[in-house]
Each structure stands twice: as C-alpha cells, then as structure tokens.
N, C-alpha and C positions, 0 to 999 in steps of 0.2 A: 740783212731784208729777212724779219720774224713774222712781217704782218700787222705786228701790233705797237702801239706808242706806248712805251712805259715812262714813268712819272717824271722820270731826267728829261727823255724825249718832249713829253708834255709842258715842260717848264722852259725848256728850250726854245720852244714852237711859242708860248707865250710871250717870252720875252724878244723874239723875233719880231713878231706882230707889232707888240706894245712899241719896240723901238723904232718899226717904220710907219707910226702914227696908225694905226688902227687899233685903236682904243688905248684900255689901260688892263696891264698884267693880269690885276686881279679879277677882272671880267672874265679874261680867258679862261684862267685857272679854273673859276666857278662854274664856266661851260663847259669845261673837260670834265669836271666831274660828274655833272648832269651826264654827260654822255657814256660815263663807265659806269652804264647799267647795274653790273654784278660788283660794284665797289674793289674790284681787283688789282687797282691802280694800272691796269692796262684798258686801253681803250684798243678793242677789236674793228677789222672792218665791219663784221657785223653789227656791233654795237653803235657804229657810227650811221650803218644806214638803216637801224631801226630808230635812232636817235633822228634823222633827218626827215625821214619818211613820216614820221608819228606825229610830229607837231606842223603847224600852219607858221609858214617862216616869213617872217617878218624883216624888213629891208638891212637892217644891222645884222642878222644872220649871215642874209645874202651875200653880205659886204664882206663877213667875214670868211665864209666859203671860197670867195674870189680872192682873198686875199691868203688863204692857207694853200690853196692851187699856185698862185703865185710862189712863195716859198719853195715847194716841192718842184714846181718845175724851173725853177731859176738857173738857164745855164751854168753848168762849170759848178755846180753846186756837189757834185759828185754822188748825188741821190735821184737821179734819174728814174731809178727803179720803183722809187716809191711815190711817183706822181699821181696825184688822184684825179681819173678820166672819168 
C-alpha cells in the first residue's frame, strides 16, 4: 500500500466499476485523469481530496464515490487497508 492509485490500479478500478453497472469505463478513466492534477499518472490522497472538495458534486459523482467505497471495502478482497472512510 503506497497511498496512490497508479495507472494500472486506475484502469482496474474503472473496469470493476463499469463491470458492476456503475457507468462506462471511459467515463471513469476521464474522471480519474481529472483527479490526477499534476498528470503524473498517479492519484494521491491529497489530489483526490482536493478534487472532491473543489467542485460542486452532482448525484452521479456521489454515486461514483459510493461505488468506489464499495469496491475498496468489499470483504475478503485483501485490500481492507485501502478502504476510503
């Protein structure tokens, strides 16, 4: 656990969200690129928090966060240390 989402992790997350009925993969990839403020290919916790707090959140975005939380807190996924609380 290094505290960032690299491009591979971002792609896997976008695919999991899309595969589970949470929008289209391309939508998620575009949103993740927006969150990566310094365009280094990694999303840090600070970048995520800055993105989250800087914009007015619509319902779709709130649904995306709910989906991401569900993916990271899924029991038995071996990633409980990555939960976003």
